[in-house]
N, C-alpha and C positions, 0 to 999 in steps of 0.2 A: 669186850674191852681189850684194847691193845696194851701190851706190856712194853715199856721202853726201858732202855738201859742208860746208865750214866757213866761218867769217866771212872768211877770207882769199881764198876763191874768189868772185869777183865775178860770175860768169856762170851760176849754177845756174838751170836752167829750172823753171818751175812746171808740174807735170803733173797733169791731172785724168784719172784712169784710167777705163777702160771700166767701166760699172756704177755710177759715182759721179754723184750729182746735187747740184749746187751752186746755191743761190739767193743772189745777191749779186754785187757788182761786184769785178773784179780790176784792180789797177793796179800795174804794175811797169815797170822800165826794162830788162827782160830778155825772154826767150822764154816764151811760154805755149803748152803743147801740150794740146789737148782731145780726149779719146777717150771722154768721158762726156757729160753734159748740163749746160749752164750756162744759167740764167735770170738775166741781168744784163749789164752793160756791161763791156768789156775794153779797157784801155789798156796797150799793151806795145810793145816794139821789134819783135818778131816774134810773130805768132799763127799756129799750125798747128792746123787743125781736121781731125783724122784721120777715116778712114772709120768711120762709126758715131757720130762726134762730132756734137753738136748745140749750137748757141749761139742763144739767143733774146735778142737785145739788140744794142746798138751796139758796133762795133769801131773803135778808132783805133790805127793802127800804121804802122810803116815798111813792114813786109812782111806779107802775108797769103798763106798756103798753104792752100787750101780743097780738102779731099778729101771732107768730110762735108756738113753742112747749116748754113747761116747764115740766120736769120730776123730781119733787122734791117739797119739801114744800116751801111756801112763807109766810113771815110775812111782811105786808105792811099796810100803812094807806089808800091809794087809789089804788084800783085795777080796771083796764080797760081791758076788754076782748073783742077782736074784732073778726069779721067774720073769720073763718078758724083757730082760735086759739085752741090749745090743751093743756090740763094740767092734770097731774096725781100727786097726793100727797095731801097735806093739805094746804088750803089757809086761813090764818088768816088776816082779814081786818077790817077797819072801814067804808069805803065806797066802794061799788062794783057796777060797770057798765058793763053790758053784752049786746052785740049785737047778732043778729041772727046767727045761724049756728056755735056756739061755742061748742067745744067738751070738756066739763069739766067732768072728772072722778075723782073728788076730794071731800074731806070733806071740807065744808065751815064753818068757825067759825067767827062770828062777834064779834070784840072786842069793849068794851065800853070805852068811855073817862072817866076820873076821875069825871067830872061834871055830867055825866049820872049816875054814881054809887051813888051819893048823893041823887038822886031822887028815888032810889029803896026802 
């Protein structure tokens, strides 16, 4: 059985299913789950790229969970890179978690919080 949300539910995720191909940008203040292929930029609170999921474009999010492939830059607060994840581009992050067998071919840039800059 499928669960549908209504206008009173404020946290419904956007899901791009396996086998689905989307050309265009996605902008939301909720979660985006990608199991298919997106060519375009994504702005969201949380972006989850599942195994087999592919994003060709830029990501701006609070949280990134990468199990699939990202080909493009990402600016996030918390980046989580899991086994078999692949990324090309530039990753700008505050917190980075990497598990074994991750294929990162990107430039890593750690951003500092305003409170960290005061102590420099």
